[in-house]
N, C-alpha and C positions, 0 to 999 in steps of 0.2 A: 586415324579412326576408321574402322570398317564401316562401309556405307551400303553396300549391296551384296547380292549373293556371290558375285565374282570375287569379292574381297574377303568373304568369310571362309575360315578354315575350320573343319571339324575333324573329329577322330572317328573313323569308320573302317571296319574290317582290318583293324590293326595298322591303319595308315592315316596320315594327315593329308586330307584331300579337300578340294573346294566343296563347300556345302551343297552346291547345285548338282554335284556328281554323286551324292550319297543317296542312292535310291534302293528300294526293296521291291521284290516280286509281289504282285497283288494277292498271291496265295499265302503270303507269310503268316505263320501261325498267330503272331501277336496282333496283326491287322484283323484277322478273322475273329479272334476270341478275347482280345484285350489282355493277353498273357505276357505282361511286361511289368516292370516296376521302374521308378525313376527317382531322381533327386533334383532339388532346385537349390542352387548355390549363388549367393550374391558376391559380386566384386565391386568395390567402390574406388573411383578414381580420386586421387589426391593430387591436385594441380600443383601445389607447392613442391611436392616430392616427385612429381612425374611418375607416379606408380599406382598400380591397382592393388588394393588389398582384398584378398579373398577371405570371407568371414567364416570361421570355424569349419574349415574343410575337413578336419579330422573327425568331427562329429557327423558331418554329412556322409563321409565314407563309412563310418560304423553303421549308420542307419540304412544306407543302401545295401550294405552287406547283410544286415539283419533282414531286410525285405526280401532279398534274393534267397536267403535260407528258407524263409517261410514258403516261398513259391517254387521250391525244388530247382533253384537256379545255381549254376556253378560260376562264381565270380572269382577269377583267379588272380586279379591284380592286387598287389600289395598297396598299403596306404601311401608309400612313397611313390610308387608307379602311378597311382591314381592322381596324386598331387602334381606330378610332373606332366601328365597328360593335360590337366586343367591349365597349368602355366603355359604349356606349349601352344594350345589352341588360341590362347590370348596373345602370346608373343608373335606367333606366326600370322595372326590376323591384324597385328599392330593396333590393338584396341587401346583407346585413351579416353574412356568414358565409363560411367557406371554400367555394369554388365550383369547378365543373368546366365549362368551355366546350367545346362540340362544334361546330366549324365543319365543313361538308362540302359537297362538290361532287358533283352526281349527274346522270346522264343522265335527263332529264325527258320525253323524247318517249314516245309510246305505241306505238312500232314493235315488231314481232315479229321481231327479228333480233339475235342475240348479237354485235354488232359495237360498235366504239368510235367510228369516224369518221362524220362527217355525222349525228350525233345531238345534239340540243339539250342544253346544259348549264344547270343552275341551281345557285344557291348559297344555303345557309341556315346559321343558327347559333342554338343554344339553350343554356340554362344549367341545371345541376343543382346543388343543394347537396351537397357531398361532403367528408367528413373522410377517414378511412382507408379505402382500398379493400381492402388487406390490412393486418393488424395490424403496425404498425411497432415495437411494443414487445416483444411475445412472439415467440420464435423460431418460424419457420414449419416445418411438416412437409411436405416435398415428395418427389416421385418423379420418376424419369426416365420419360418417356412412351413408350408403344409406338408412338405416331404420330411420324413424322419431320417435321421442319420443311420447308416448301415450299422448293424451290430457286429461285435467281434465273432459271433457264431456264424455269420454270413460270409464276410470277407475280413481278413485280419486288419483291424483298424490301426495297428501299429506298423503296418506296411504301407508304402506308397504304391499300391497296386493300381496300375492304370485303369483296369476295368472297373474298379470301384468309383472312379470319378464321374461316371454317368450320374451317380447320386448327386454329386456336387453340381453338375451341369444342369440337371433338372431344377434344382433349387435356385441356382443363379439366374437362369432364364426367367423363371417365375417371378423372382424379385425385380429384375430389371424391367420386365414387361409391365409390371405394376407400378413403375416409377421409383423404385428403391435402388440404392447403390449396392446392397449386399443382403444376404439372408443369413439367419442364425438357425441352425438345426437344433431340435430337441432329440434326445435319444428315444429308444423304444419305450422307456418308462415315463417319458414326458418331462425329463429334466434337461437342462441346458447342456449341449454338447460342444459345438464349435461352429464357425462360419463355413462357407463353401470351400475355402482353402486357407484357413487361418484359425488359430486358437483365440479364445476370448477370455478377457479379464473383467471383473467388476471391482469397484472400490466402494466400500461402505464403512463409514466412521473411521477413515484413514487406514483401513485394513485392505490389503490386496487379496482378492479371492479369485480362484480359477477352477474350472471343473477338474476332478481327478480322473485317473486312468479308467475308472469304472464307467465313465460317461461316454465311452466309444470315441475317444479323441485320439488324434495322432500325437505322438510324443514330439512336440515341436521343439526345434533347436533354438529358435528365437524365444519361445515360451520359457525354456530352461534358462536362457541368458537373462531374461527379464526377472525371473525369480531370483537368480544369483545377484543381480544388481540391487533388487529390493532389499535383500538380506544384508548386503554390504552397506546399505544406506539406512539400516535400522527401520525399514518399513515392514510392519507385521504382515505375514503371508499365510494364506490357508489354501490347501488344495482339497476340495470336497465337492459333494453333490450340490448343485445350484438349481433352485426351482425357477420356473419361468417368471413368476411374479417378482423375484428378486432383481430381474433385469430392469423392471419399471421403477423400482424404488431405490436403485443404486445411485450413488453420488457421482460416479464416473464409470464409463465403460469404454474399453478399447480392444482392438484386435492386434494380434502379432503373428508374424510368419515371414518366411523368406521373401515372398512376393510382396505382401502387404506392408512389410517392415513393422511399423507401429503406428496405427491409425486410430484416432479417437472417434467415438460415436456420439452424435448429437441427439438423434431421435430413434426410438424403437417403437414400431407399431403406432406411429403418430403421437407418441408420448415423449416429451422433452426429458432428457437425462440431466439431472442437477439443474444448473442455471442456464444450460444451453451453451456453455463455453468449455474449453479444455480445462480439466481440473488440475489441481496442483500436483497430485501424485503422478498422473499421466504426463504432465508437462516435464516434471523432473526426470522421470525414467526415459521419456522420449529424447530429451536433450542429451542425457548420458549415452544413450544407445547410438545416436547419430555421430557423436564425437568419437566414440569407440570405433565404429565401422569405417570411419574416414581416417583412422590412424592418428587422431588428435589427443588420445589419452594413453600415454606410455604404460600406465598401470595395467592395461588390458591388451598389450601388444601381442601376448601369447595367443590371443584369439584370431590373429590375423596372419596371413601368408602373403608376402609380397611377390609380385609377378616379375617385375623388372629389376 
């Protein structure tokens, strides 16, 4: 298990090097202007099989490439090369725990101009040990943020553009400083969008409902996976506009994302959701999700890539 900086190996400037040696000039374009995009990928340690299973790396590759295209970035690695880089940084670091991989593409020139075209791109990837980002067992206490989610006409919400995450940081700090675990954004029309780094679902009368793409959401890979699981288990699903008041009247509410995984919400704006316990739809989907990512359901092994 990697424990410190000297144990960690990253991919930087087309080489596998110690993470502590991966440094950039303070003039770097991405540092000055936020001109970069990233992915977040989970890997789950299976103790019985002594293996890490990377979750849906093909989907993460496609989304990173999509983000790069929107930001005039040239991402030359193939899906197979990308997958091998991920496997290699884990193997070379001898990881044997749950992990989070952060691949990112950044504008690496030292130019003083906030543009995207004709600026050199570089790619890197590093690893962190990570279990729960938010507690998946106890219900979360969340609020609706006073900050609105950025609109597609401002920064492409289908991209994971680093600069756009100042929006999330403002909402997250506001929520935590006011005693909440997390914040929920409304879009510019006042409808429910997403959390600071997660998609949101509500359950009403046994129907699973999530904001559609018109609500300025990121096309979450975990979101897509949960919708797939719901359909496979005959749970009715809707993707549509959700009003703020529907949050308060929902029977169940939960968040999904690579970092958050699948975490249920107990209170929103001091209003208890349902009976204040994890609901049956959430419990069923969460149980299936964690079995799948840990390699315990052979029916979904095609979602996993083994490292060792």
